[in-house]
Steps between C-alpha positions, in 0.01 A plus 500: 500500500871446455736430792661840438161671519422316825828625648417855392158476660644365826761776503232766441291361787801512731590852392151643548493372858808713572331823388188574706409819311528360150268297282580252231344590168422195290468599134354236272583547134382337180615548144254711305455221246394241762126425504319712760831658604363732768319220683801271466731763649258545790485124563880479502525774762230335715670160477831640625327701773323181609831317526653783703203499739438126532845348457728772635260654757530856369211703647250598226519867603869497397413406139377735229380355168518649154504365148579610147498367148809586302809343352567202725338234718651536848427592858709774658548552873566857611579608856308825551504749785154610615 
């Protein structure tokens, strides 16, 4: 993970703690042409969720996972109201 990505993750963890009614949706993505794209996207989302829980102490109930294969290989963080 890049230093910029680490800063983004830390900022997201701080933000979610300020909003008790919201969850943080972690969306793992993989390019459609990557081998086993759906599973790879799922693993990416789970890896980031694990960092949020274990490193930044975000409660697991505040995290929602999803994944998708498409055009790019990223992980998106989305603040969502329940």
